[in-house]
N, C-alpha and C positions, 0 to 999 in steps of 0.2 A: 534601339535593338527591335528586333521582329517579335512581334507577339505570338505565342504558339496557338493553335487552334485546340481547345478543350475536347476531347471527345468523349461520348457516353461511357465508352468502355475504360477510359482513365477515371472518371468519376465513380464508376462502380468499383474498380479497384481501390480507390481511396476510401469509399464507403465501407468494403469488407475489412480494410485494415483498421479503421478506427471508430466505425460504427456511428459515425456524425451523419447529419441529413444530408440530402442531396444538392439542395443549395449551397449549404457551407462546404461542401467539399469543392463544388464548382468555382465559388469564390477564392477559397485557398489555393486550388491549383492555378487559377487565372493572375493570382499575387504571386505564387511562384514559379509562373511561366512554365507550367507543365511538368516542373520536378517533383515527383509523388514523395520523394523524402523530406523535403522542404515544405512541403503542402502538409504533410504529416506533423511536422515540428509546429507549423502555423496551428493547425487544429489542437495540439495538444496545450498550446499555450493559451488558446482562447478557452478551451475546455477546463485547464486549471483555474484559470480565472473566474469562470463561471462557478466552479466546484468550490473555491474560495468563498465567494458570495453565499452559496446555499448551507456552509457550514454551521451556520449558528441554528437553523432550522430544528425543531424537535423530530425526534425518531422515535415513534410509537408503535410501529409494524415491523416485520420482519421475520426472521424464521432461526430454527436451530439446525445447522448444518453439520453434518456427521461424516466419519472418515474411519474405516477400520484398516488397519496396516498389518503386515506379516501374518497373514491367516489366524487374525484375531489376538494377536500378542500386544498390540498397540490399539486405542481407541480414543478419538477425539469429538467432542461437543463443541460447537462454537455457535456464541448467539450474536447474528449479526442484524442491525436495525437499518430500517428505513423509514420513509415518511407515509406511504400508502400500501395497502395490503394488494393493490394492483401490480405494484412494483415487486413486492415480494413474491408474488406468484410467477414471475418471468424467469426464463429460461437464464437469461445473463445474470440474474440477482442469486439463483440457485446455485449456478457454476462459481460464481463469486464466493459464496458460503463454502461450498466444496473444497475449493482451491485454497482458502484460509484454512480449513480444517485439517486437509492434506499438508500443508506447510506446517502447523503446529506439530503433528505426527512426526516429521522428520527434524525440525529444528528446535523444538522444546523450549519455547519461551518462557519466562517465569511471570510476565506482566504484560499486559496490553499496551500501555504506553508509559512514559517517562515517568508521568506524575502519580502512578500508583505506587512506585517505588519508595519505602517507607525511609524517612530522613536518616535514620541511624545506619541504614545499609549504606546510602550514599557517603555520609559521614566515614563510614569505616572503609570504603573505598578511596576516598580521596587521603586519607591518611597513609593508606598502602602506597599509593602512587607517590605521594610527597615522600615518604621514607626512601621509596626507589630512587628518586632524583634530588637526595638533600644535597649533594655536593655541587649541583648546578646554580648559577646566578638565581638570586630571588624572581627577579622580571620573566625569565624563563621558566622557572618551576611552575606558574598558574597555567602557563600555556600547554605544557607538557600535562599537567595533571587534567586540564580540559580536554586535551585530545585523547587522553587514556580513558576518561569518562564518555566521551561518545563512542569509542569502541565497547565499552561495557553496556552501554545501553543496546548497541547494534546486536549483542549476546543474548540480551535478557528481554529486551521490549519487542514484542510482535509486531508493533508498527515501524520500529527502526530497522528490523531485521531485513537484509537482503533476500528476496524471494528464491526460495529454493530452485523454482523452474527458470526464473529469469533473474540471475544474480545482479542485473544492470538497475532493477527496479526495487525499490522496497516495499512490504506490505502496505504501508501508509500509502505510496504513491500509487498502488494498484488500488487501491479504496477511492484516492483521488480520481482516478481515471474513471472508475465505475460511477462516481458521481456525476462527472462530465457527461457520461453516456446515457446514463439514465434519467438525468435531471432531478434528481432527488439527494438531498442530505443521506449519507450511509455512515454508520458507526458499526465499529466492533464492540458490543458490551462486555462481553468475559468468554473465557474457555475454561474447559476442563481436558486434561491430557491423563489417559490411565495407561499403564504400561503393567503387563501381566506380572505378577510376584513383587510388585512395588508398593509399599504402604503410602498412604497420602499424606 
């Protein structure tokens, strides 16, 4: 098969799409024989692998992102952490914090991640789902209950929710993508959403 010539314009296009370095873009394009879509997938896989390696590192820096919606009717504050003050000051990081704050305003999650859901809430959900499918065979019941529980996580957990702006990607994946791009571990610590007239 003939190898395609990788032009500077192709490398630039891929860089703009992914935020990856020039050499990484060139290598991915070479591997994908010039196919931008395939090269993007290659870079995302590599980036996610790097992000996974960085996920254990501590995040003591960061910022509070904010968003006010509907002419002051809904307001959100979100704490997003990273490893260094340098990354916290970048436009990319500030954009991520704002993006998450906007999502919280629109989707109204209750928790940041699954681990924060109190056990009694999960037990209650499980018993409701079991009651709904009690006539099914026992081996099927647990599978259905787990499936319904995953849907519940998507409704109430910020990191499990599909992004309001890009439903093909969850907020968790958005954070992973940012980790891959910025080269530091990033985590969402907490958020608060205020709606005019609603008691806390």
